[in-house]
Structures are given as C-alpha cells and as structure tokens.
Backbone as JSON Lines, residues from 0, in Angstrom:
{"i":0,"aa":"M","n":[5.07,15.13,-3.39],"ca":[5.32,14.13,-2.69],"c":[6.13,13.44,-1.93]}
{"i":1,"aa":"P","n":[5.9,13.12,-0.61],"ca":[6.54,12.36,0.44],"c":[6.74,11.11,0.27]}
{"i":2,"aa":"R","n":[8.15,10.73,0.41],"ca":[9.06,9.22,-0.25],"c":[9.18,8.8,0.96]}
{"i":3,"aa":"I","n":[8.77,7.38,1.3],"ca":[9.02,5.81,2.1],"c":[10.0,5.04,1.47]}
{"i":4,"aa":"T","n":[10.88,4.92,2.14],"ca":[11.98,3.57,1.05],"c":[11.97,2.61,2.57]}
{"i":5,"aa":"V","n":[11.57,1.17,2.62],"ca":[11.39,0.62,3.15],"c":[11.95,-0.98,2.52]}
{"i":6,"aa":"D","n":[12.66,-1.71,3.5],"ca":[13.51,-3.26,2.44],"c":[12.95,-3.96,3.15]}
{"i":7,"aa":"L","n":[12.16,-5.1,2.33],"ca":[11.84,-6.35,2.58],"c":[12.31,-7.47,2.48]}
{"i":8,"aa":"P","n":[12.4,-8.28,3.41],"ca":[12.98,-9.51,3.1],"c":[12.26,-11.08,2.24]}
{"i":9,"aa":"A","n":[12.05,-10.28,1.43],"ca":[11.35,-11.42,-0.03],"c":[11.64,-10.95,-1.06]}
{"i":10,"aa":"R","n":[11.55,-11.35,-2.05],"ca":[11.49,-11.15,-4.26],"c":[10.76,-10.32,-4.18]}
{"i":11,"aa":"V","n":[10.63,-9.6,-5.31],"ca":[10.33,-8.75,-5.66],"c":[8.48,-9.26,-6.1]}
{"i":12,"aa":"D","n":[8.65,-10.15,-7.05],"ca":[7.21,-10.89,-7.23],"c":[6.12,-11.07,-6.2]}
{"i":13,"aa":"R","n":[7.25,-11.7,-4.81],"ca":[5.98,-12.15,-3.86],"c":[5.92,-10.89,-2.96]}
{"i":14,"aa":"V","n":[6.48,-9.9,-2.69],"ca":[6.27,-8.37,-2.01],"c":[5.28,-7.78,-2.67]}
{"i":15,"aa":"A","n":[5.49,-7.69,-4.18],"ca":[4.22,-7.12,-4.95],"c":[2.97,-7.75,-5.14]}
{"i":16,"aa":"A","n":[3.03,-9.0,-5.23],"ca":[1.44,-9.55,-5.04],"c":[0.85,-9.71,-3.63]}
{"i":17,"aa":"Y","n":[1.91,-9.6,-2.75],"ca":[1.02,-9.45,-1.6],"c":[0.4,-7.73,-0.97]}
{"i":18,"aa":"L","n":[1.09,-7.03,-1.6],"ca":[0.69,-5.53,-0.81],"c":[0.09,-5.21,-1.94]}
{"i":19,"aa":"R","n":[-0.23,-5.26,-3.29],"ca":[-1.09,-5.13,-4.29],"c":[-2.84,-5.69,-4.31]}
{"i":20,"aa":"D","n":[-2.34,-7.14,-3.21],"ca":[-4.29,-7.64,-3.15],"c":[-4.81,-7.08,-2.2]}
{"i":21,"aa":"P","n":[-6.03,-6.45,-2.5],"ca":[-6.78,-5.74,-1.15],"c":[-7.31,-6.38,0.08]}
{"i":22,"aa":"G","n":[-7.21,-7.82,-0.55],"ca":[-7.36,-8.99,0.39],"c":[-6.79,-8.96,1.46]}
{"i":23,"aa":"N","n":[-5.73,-8.71,1.52],"ca":[-4.34,-8.63,2.46],"c":[-4.13,-7.43,3.11]}
{"i":24,"aa":"R","n":[-4.99,-6.61,2.95],"ca":[-5.05,-4.99,3.68],"c":[-4.9,-5.2,4.96]}
{"i":25,"aa":"P","n":[-6.12,-5.81,5.42],"ca":[-6.52,-5.91,6.83],"c":[-5.28,-6.55,7.99]}
{"i":26,"aa":"A","n":[-4.63,-7.53,7.26],"ca":[-3.05,-8.21,7.52],"c":[-2.38,-7.03,8.79]}
{"i":27,"aa":"W","n":[-1.91,-6.24,7.39],"ca":[-0.84,-5.6,7.64],"c":[-0.82,-3.73,7.69]}
{"i":28,"aa":"Q","n":[-1.84,-3.53,7.17],"ca":[-2.68,-2.12,7.49],"c":[-3.39,-1.73,8.56]}
{"i":29,"aa":"S","n":[-2.69,-1.33,9.88],"ca":[-2.87,-1.02,10.97],"c":[-4.52,-0.3,11.25]}
{"i":30,"aa":"S","n":[-4.16,0.77,10.34],"ca":[-6.0,0.96,9.97],"c":[-7.26,1.0,10.0]}
{"i":31,"aa":"L","n":[-6.58,0.03,9.14],"ca":[-7.79,-1.32,8.67],"c":[-8.3,-2.52,9.63]}
{"i":32,"aa":"R","n":[-9.48,-2.81,9.44],"ca":[-10.56,-3.83,10.31],"c":[-10.79,-4.46,9.02]}
{"i":33,"aa":"A","n":[-11.14,-4.28,7.77],"ca":[-11.51,-5.12,7.15],"c":[-11.59,-4.37,5.62]}
{"i":34,"aa":"V","n":[-12.18,-5.25,4.33],"ca":[-12.28,-5.15,3.08],"c":[-13.58,-5.18,2.58]}
{"i":35,"aa":"A","n":[-14.1,-4.25,2.26],"ca":[-15.49,-4.59,2.1],"c":[-15.69,-4.26,0.11]}
{"i":36,"aa":"D","n":[-16.88,-4.63,-0.16],"ca":[-17.07,-4.14,-1.62],"c":[-16.01,-3.93,-2.63]}
{"i":37,"aa":"L","n":[-15.37,-5.46,-2.55],"ca":[-14.18,-5.9,-3.27],"c":[-15.11,-5.91,-4.37]}
{"i":38,"aa":"E","n":[-14.23,-5.35,-5.77],"ca":[-14.59,-5.46,-6.88],"c":[-13.44,-5.9,-7.34]}
{"i":39,"aa":"P","n":[-13.26,-7.19,-8.35],"ca":[-11.67,-7.25,-9.02],"c":[-11.85,-6.31,-10.28]}
{"i":40,"aa":"G","n":[-10.38,-5.75,-10.85],"ca":[-9.99,-5.23,-11.98],"c":[-10.36,-6.5,-13.27]}
{"i":41,"aa":"A","n":[-9.98,-6.16,-14.47],"ca":[-9.78,-7.05,-15.52],"c":[-8.84,-8.26,-15.12]}
{"i":42,"aa":"D","n":[-7.77,-7.52,-14.09],"ca":[-6.54,-8.8,-14.04],"c":[-6.64,-9.3,-12.89]}
{"i":43,"aa":"G","n":[-7.65,-9.07,-12.45],"ca":[-8.02,-9.76,-11.11],"c":[-7.82,-8.76,-9.54]}
{"i":44,"aa":"P","n":[-8.08,-9.27,-8.74],"ca":[-7.91,-8.45,-7.21],"c":[-6.42,-8.08,-7.7]}
{"i":45,"aa":"G","n":[-6.44,-6.37,-7.36],"ca":[-4.95,-6.06,-7.25],"c":[-4.37,-5.39,-8.67]}
{"i":46,"aa":"G","n":[-5.45,-5.34,-9.8],"ca":[-5.41,-5.1,-10.9],"c":[-5.8,-3.87,-11.22]}
{"i":47,"aa":"V","n":[-5.34,-2.83,-12.33],"ca":[-6.38,-1.85,-12.37],"c":[-7.78,-1.85,-12.84]}
{"i":48,"aa":"G","n":[-8.32,-1.16,-12.24],"ca":[-9.95,-0.94,-12.11],"c":[-10.51,-1.64,-10.85]}
{"i":49,"aa":"T","n":[-9.71,-2.56,-9.84],"ca":[-9.79,-3.03,-8.46],"c":[-10.63,-2.23,-7.58]}
{"i":50,"aa":"T","n":[-11.79,-2.23,-7.32],"ca":[-12.24,-1.35,-6.15],"c":[-12.42,-1.97,-5.26]}
{"i":51,"aa":"W","n":[-12.82,-0.95,-3.85],"ca":[-13.16,-1.37,-2.63],"c":[-13.39,-0.23,-1.78]}
{"i":52,"aa":"V","n":[-13.73,-0.7,-0.77],"ca":[-13.59,-0.23,0.62],"c":[-13.18,-0.28,2.1]}
{"i":53,"aa":"D","n":[-12.06,0.6,2.15],"ca":[-11.53,0.64,3.61],"c":[-12.42,0.36,4.58]}
{"i":54,"aa":"V","n":[-12.32,-0.36,5.38],"ca":[-13.48,-0.57,6.77],"c":[-12.32,-0.36,7.79]}
{"i":55,"aa":"T","n":[-12.44,1.11,8.26],"ca":[-11.11,1.68,9.04],"c":[-11.38,1.36,10.68]}
{"i":56,"aa":"A","n":[-10.74,1.97,11.24],"ca":[-10.85,1.1,12.78],"c":[-11.38,2.59,13.48]}
{"i":57,"aa":"V","n":[-11.95,3.53,12.43],"ca":[-12.56,4.93,13.06],"c":[-13.87,4.99,12.43]}
{"i":58,"aa":"P","n":[-14.63,4.75,13.46],"ca":[-16.03,4.94,12.74],"c":[-16.9,5.17,11.44]}
{"i":59,"aa":"G","n":[-17.3,5.27,11.04],"ca":[-17.64,5.59,9.83],"c":[-16.92,6.13,8.67]}
{"i":60,"aa":"V","n":[-15.66,5.77,8.96],"ca":[-14.54,6.22,7.93],"c":[-14.14,5.08,7.24]}
{"i":61,"aa":"R","n":[-14.78,5.25,5.87],"ca":[-14.35,4.16,5.04],"c":[-14.43,4.45,3.42]}
{"i":62,"aa":"P","n":[-13.09,4.96,3.37],"ca":[-12.7,5.55,1.6],"c":[-13.13,4.41,0.96]}
{"i":63,"aa":"R","n":[-13.42,4.96,0.02],"ca":[-14.04,4.5,-1.58],"c":[-12.14,4.4,-2.18]}
{"i":64,"aa":"M","n":[-11.64,2.94,-2.46],"ca":[-10.47,3.15,-3.49],"c":[-10.59,2.44,-4.47]}
{"i":65,"aa":"R","n":[-9.57,3.05,-5.18],"ca":[-9.39,2.28,-6.5],"c":[-7.85,1.89,-7.19]}
{"i":66,"aa":"I","n":[-7.58,0.94,-7.66],"ca":[-6.48,0.89,-8.23],"c":[-6.03,1.44,-10.05]}
{"i":67,"aa":"V","n":[-5.52,2.53,-9.87],"ca":[-5.4,2.91,-10.88],"c":[-4.05,2.92,-12.21]}
{"i":68,"aa":"A","n":[-2.8,1.96,-11.52],"ca":[-2.0,1.65,-12.09],"c":[-1.85,0.31,-11.54]}
{"i":69,"aa":"S","n":[-0.93,-0.52,-12.41],"ca":[-0.17,-1.65,-11.74],"c":[0.46,-2.27,-12.77]}
{"i":70,"aa":"T","n":[1.56,-2.48,-13.01],"ca":[3.08,-2.73,-13.31],"c":[3.59,-3.88,-12.74]}
{"i":71,"aa":"P","n":[4.84,-4.23,-13.18],"ca":[5.36,-5.66,-12.26],"c":[6.13,-4.37,-11.51]}
{"i":72,"aa":"D","n":[6.61,-3.53,-11.36],"ca":[7.27,-3.1,-10.58],"c":[6.61,-1.67,-10.12]}
{"i":73,"aa":"R","n":[5.37,-1.04,-10.26],"ca":[5.06,0.2,-9.83],"c":[3.61,-0.4,-9.74]}
{"i":74,"aa":"W","n":[2.9,0.27,-8.27],"ca":[1.18,-0.21,-8.41],"c":[0.76,1.07,-7.89]}
{"i":75,"aa":"V","n":[-0.41,1.57,-7.71],"ca":[-0.82,2.95,-7.7],"c":[-2.31,2.98,-7.41]}
{"i":76,"aa":"E","n":[-2.64,3.4,-6.24],"ca":[-3.97,3.4,-5.8],"c":[-4.55,5.11,-5.39]}
{"i":77,"aa":"E","n":[-5.54,4.99,-5.46],"ca":[-6.49,6.09,-4.95],"c":[-7.6,5.9,-4.0]}
{"i":78,"aa":"G","n":[-7.62,6.87,-3.19],"ca":[-9.07,7.12,-2.16],"c":[-9.58,7.99,-1.87]}
{"i":79,"aa":"V","n":[-10.77,8.17,-1.82],"ca":[-11.38,9.23,-1.22],"c":[-12.46,9.06,-0.02]}
{"i":80,"aa":"F","n":[-12.73,10.36,0.39],"ca":[-13.63,9.82,1.41],"c":[-14.0,11.34,1.63]}
{"i":81,"aa":"G","n":[-15.25,12.1,1.51],"ca":[-15.7,13.24,1.65],"c":[-14.88,14.31,1.21]}
{"i":82,"aa":"P","n":[-14.15,15.23,1.37],"ca":[-13.25,16.05,0.88],"c":[-11.95,15.29,1.08]}
{"i":83,"aa":"F","n":[-11.74,14.62,1.52],"ca":[-9.95,13.75,1.36],"c":[-9.77,13.11,0.16]}
{"i":84,"aa":"R","n":[-8.6,13.24,-0.39],"ca":[-8.37,12.19,-1.29],"c":[-7.11,12.05,-1.44]}
{"i":85,"aa":"A","n":[-6.55,10.72,-0.95],"ca":[-5.0,10.0,-0.57],"c":[-4.45,9.4,-2.58]}
{"i":86,"aa":"T","n":[-3.31,9.47,-2.77],"ca":[-2.84,8.86,-3.59],"c":[-1.66,8.11,-2.89]}
{"i":87,"aa":"L","n":[-1.29,6.58,-2.95],"ca":[-0.2,5.95,-2.4],"c":[0.2,5.29,-4.24]}
{"i":88,"aa":"A","n":[1.6,5.38,-4.02],"ca":[2.48,4.86,-5.37],"c":[3.5,3.72,-4.62]}
{"i":89,"aa":"L","n":[3.37,2.91,-5.18],"ca":[4.4,1.88,-4.01],"c":[5.07,1.12,-5.59]}
{"i":90,"aa":"T","n":[6.46,1.26,-5.31],"ca":[7.85,0.54,-6.45],"c":[8.42,-0.28,-5.87]}
{"i":91,"aa":"F","n":[8.63,-1.41,-6.72],"ca":[9.28,-2.1,-6.14],"c":[10.77,-2.92,-6.79]}
{"i":92,"aa":"S","n":[11.68,-3.15,-6.28],"ca":[12.9,-2.89,-6.86],"c":[14.15,-4.44,-6.07]}
{"i":93,"aa":"P","n":[14.17,-5.17,-6.81],"ca":[15.04,-6.01,-5.86],"c":[16.65,-5.49,-5.39]}
{"i":94,"aa":"L","n":[16.93,-5.31,-4.08],"ca":[18.38,-5.26,-3.82],"c":[19.42,-5.7,-3.96]}
{"i":95,"aa":"A","n":[20.72,-5.17,-4.3],"ca":[22.07,-5.44,-4.76],"c":[22.31,-6.06,-3.63]}
{"i":96,"aa":"A","n":[23.23,-6.65,-3.93],"ca":[24.46,-7.5,-2.99],"c":[24.55,-6.81,-1.99]}
{"i":97,"aa":"G","n":[24.41,-7.01,-0.54],"ca":[24.66,-5.83,0.56],"c":[23.71,-4.68,1.11]}
{"i":98,"aa":"Q","n":[23.35,-4.62,-0.02],"ca":[22.34,-3.34,0.23],"c":[20.98,-3.97,1.31]}
{"i":99,"aa":"G","n":[20.89,-5.07,1.65],"ca":[19.95,-4.83,2.28],"c":[19.56,-6.43,2.47]}
{"i":100,"aa":"P","n":[18.46,-7.07,2.7],"ca":[18.65,-8.7,3.56],"c":[18.71,-9.27,2.41]}
{"i":101,"aa":"P","n":[19.29,-10.31,1.71],"ca":[19.77,-11.34,0.47],"c":[18.4,-11.4,0.06]}
{"i":102,"aa":"G","n":[17.94,-11.11,-1.27],"ca":[16.98,-11.87,-2.71],"c":[15.33,-10.4,-1.96]}
{"i":103,"aa":"G","n":[15.92,-10.13,-1.01],"ca":[14.88,-8.88,-0.61],"c":[14.38,-7.81,-1.62]}
{"i":104,"aa":"T","n":[13.54,-7.11,-1.19],"ca":[12.86,-6.51,-2.38],"c":[13.15,-5.28,-1.24]}
{"i":105,"aa":"R","n":[13.55,-3.82,-2.17],"ca":[13.01,-2.11,-1.57],"c":[11.47,-1.78,-2.15]}
{"i":106,"aa":"V","n":[10.63,-1.35,-1.18],"ca":[9.66,-0.84,-1.7],"c":[9.76,0.75,-1.56]}
{"i":107,"aa":"T","n":[9.37,1.59,-2.33],"ca":[9.57,2.75,-2.54],"c":[7.95,3.04,-2.62]}
{"i":108,"aa":"A","n":[7.51,4.06,-1.45],"ca":[5.91,4.66,-1.24],"c":[6.07,5.92,-1.83]}
{"i":109,"aa":"D","n":[5.69,6.6,-2.1],"ca":[5.36,7.83,-2.3],"c":[3.81,8.65,-2.42]}
{"i":110,"aa":"F","n":[3.44,9.14,-1.69],"ca":[2.38,9.14,-1.0],"c":[1.61,11.01,-1.07]}
{"i":111,"aa":"E","n":[0.4,10.84,-1.08],"ca":[-0.1,12.19,-1.1],"c":[-1.51,12.46,-0.27]}
{"i":112,"aa":"V","n":[-2.31,13.17,0.64],"ca":[-3.09,13.31,1.09],"c":[-3.2,15.09,0.84]}
{"i":113,"aa":"S","n":[-4.62,14.94,0.57],"ca":[-5.26,16.42,0.61],"c":[-6.44,16.73,0.81]}
{"i":114,"aa":"G","n":[-6.96,17.79,1.36],"ca":[-8.75,18.37,1.23],"c":[-8.62,19.05,3.37]}
{"i":115,"aa":"A","n":[-9.39,19.7,2.47],"ca":[-10.01,20.48,3.38],"c":[-9.12,20.8,4.7]}
{"i":116,"aa":"G","n":[-7.79,21.49,4.01],"ca":[-6.85,21.85,4.8],"c":[-6.08,21.21,5.57]}
{"i":117,"aa":"L","n":[-6.9,20.35,6.02],"ca":[-5.59,19.66,6.29],"c":[-4.78,18.56,6.21]}
{"i":118,"aa":"G","n":[-4.52,18.48,4.77],"ca":[-3.41,17.86,3.75],"c":[-2.08,17.66,4.12]}
{"i":119,"aa":"P","n":[-1.8,18.61,5.07],"ca":[-0.45,18.92,5.49],"c":[-0.27,17.81,6.7]}
{"i":120,"aa":"L","n":[-1.35,17.95,7.76],"ca":[-1.25,17.36,8.86],"c":[-1.78,15.66,8.22]}
{"i":121,"aa":"L","n":[-2.92,15.0,7.58],"ca":[-2.85,13.79,7.93],"c":[-1.54,13.06,7.26]}
{"i":122,"aa":"G","n":[-1.24,14.22,6.07],"ca":[0.14,13.65,5.43],"c":[1.61,12.68,6.59]}
{"i":123,"aa":"A","n":[1.47,13.91,7.6],"ca":[2.6,13.61,8.4],"c":[1.96,12.29,8.99]}
{"i":124,"aa":"L","n":[1.46,12.26,9.84],"ca":[0.4,11.37,10.43],"c":[0.31,9.99,9.07]}
{"i":125,"aa":"A","n":[0.43,10.16,8.11],"ca":[0.38,8.91,7.54],"c":[1.68,8.39,6.83]}
{"i":126,"aa":"R","n":[2.61,9.34,7.2],"ca":[4.16,9.08,6.81],"c":[4.84,7.79,8.07]}
{"i":127,"aa":"R","n":[4.9,8.14,9.05],"ca":[4.84,7.15,10.39],"c":[4.01,6.08,9.8]}
{"i":128,"aa":"A","n":[2.84,6.12,9.67],"ca":[1.54,4.75,9.67],"c":[2.27,3.49,8.6]}
{"i":129,"aa":"I","n":[2.29,4.3,7.36],"ca":[2.57,3.6,6.13],"c":[4.46,3.02,6.32]}
{"i":130,"aa":"R","n":[4.92,3.58,7.0],"ca":[6.26,2.7,7.19],"c":[6.1,1.53,8.29]}
{"i":131,"aa":"A","n":[5.5,1.95,9.1],"ca":[5.23,1.04,10.22],"c":[4.16,-0.21,9.76]}
{"i":132,"aa":"D","n":[3.55,-0.32,8.54],"ca":[2.34,-0.65,7.9],"c":[3.34,-1.8,6.88]}
{"i":133,"aa":"L","n":[4.41,-1.21,6.25],"ca":[5.26,-1.92,5.3],"c":[6.11,-2.48,6.32]}
{"i":134,"aa":"R","n":[6.44,-2.17,7.11],"ca":[7.14,-3.74,8.0],"c":[6.67,-4.49,8.11]}
{"i":135,"aa":"R","n":[5.22,-4.08,8.9],"ca":[4.96,-5.49,9.18],"c":[4.21,-6.15,8.37]}
{"i":136,"aa":"A","n":[4.06,-5.25,6.92],"ca":[3.89,-6.47,5.81],"c":[5.07,-8.02,5.46]}
{"i":137,"aa":"G","n":[6.1,-7.22,6.22],"ca":[7.27,-7.4,5.47],"c":[7.71,-9.16,6.43]}
{"i":138,"aa":"T","n":[6.92,-8.47,7.67],"ca":[6.92,-9.62,8.56],"c":[6.28,-11.16,8.07]}
{"i":139,"aa":"A","n":[5.21,-10.48,7.4],"ca":[4.35,-11.59,6.84],"c":[5.38,-12.41,5.87]}
{"i":140,"aa":"L","n":[6.51,-12.01,5.06],"ca":[6.73,-12.62,3.97],"c":[8.23,-12.9,4.19]}
{"i":141,"aa":"T","n":[8.76,-14.28,4.02],"ca":[9.96,-14.39,3.75],"c":[11.0,-14.85,3.16]}
{"i":142,"aa":"V","n":[12.08,-14.93,3.13],"ca":[12.89,-14.73,1.85],"c":[12.48,-16.4,0.97]}
{"i":143,"aa":"D","n":[12.93,-16.4,0.26],"ca":[12.9,-17.78,-0.69],"c":[14.09,-18.42,-0.92]}
{"i":144,"aa":"E","n":[14.45,-20.09,-0.94],"ca":[15.5,-20.27,-0.61],"c":[16.01,-20.66,-2.26]}
C-alpha cells in the first residue's frame, strides 16, 4: 500500500475529529463538491458504520463510502464505484519536540486503489491529491495554545 506522511499544525484530537467527519470533506478534498446520503454510524458521523456518497467534480462519479475502522489514533474508509475500490487509512500521532509544528500531528495516509486494470494509474494520481488535500485540511486547523 502506498504511504504519505503530512505534518499538520494542530493537536491529534482536533485533526482526527476534523478528518473523520464526512461533512467536512468538501472543504478540504479537492475532488468533492458535496457529501450526500450521510448515515452516521453508532458513534455518530465519522464512526464505524457511517456511510455516504461522495459527489465528485466529475459528473456521474459518485462512489459509495463506508467507515470500517475508527479508534483514537486510526481511521479507515472504503469506497466503491462500479469496478473500482479504494481504501484510505489515516493514522494520527503527536509530533515530538523539534519534529514539526509545536503541538502538531503527523498524519500517515495508507491507500490503495484497484479495479478494471487502472488501479496503478489511479493510485499514482491519488498520491498527489491525498497529499495536497491533507495539507489543505491543515490550513483549517491551528495550533491550540
């Protein structure tokens, strides 16, 4: 599985809560225009069992998404659209002193895209988009004093 690491300037709890909530996604995920049909899981939006549809910038492309794991330091979603499947796992860890923004969070994104022989190409495109999207999410968060 390809891996991306991005350091964000906010505490782990704030970063994790923001990234887990599908309702926040259109604000930081460049390919999204909206989230539709959001059905919270037992622990609310962002918890295991939460489902929704990504309304993407590409007309007619609306993957069905589902959260399959959620702990304080790790969150995993799966998406399906026709023959394509994608998995994104985010791990959250506090940055050590001198490692990055003080009080910041290291987000490690592991992802996989498969289907119809285009998985490697889509995975390569996803790598750049995921990194940029996580950085965009970081601009919405600030370090707590």
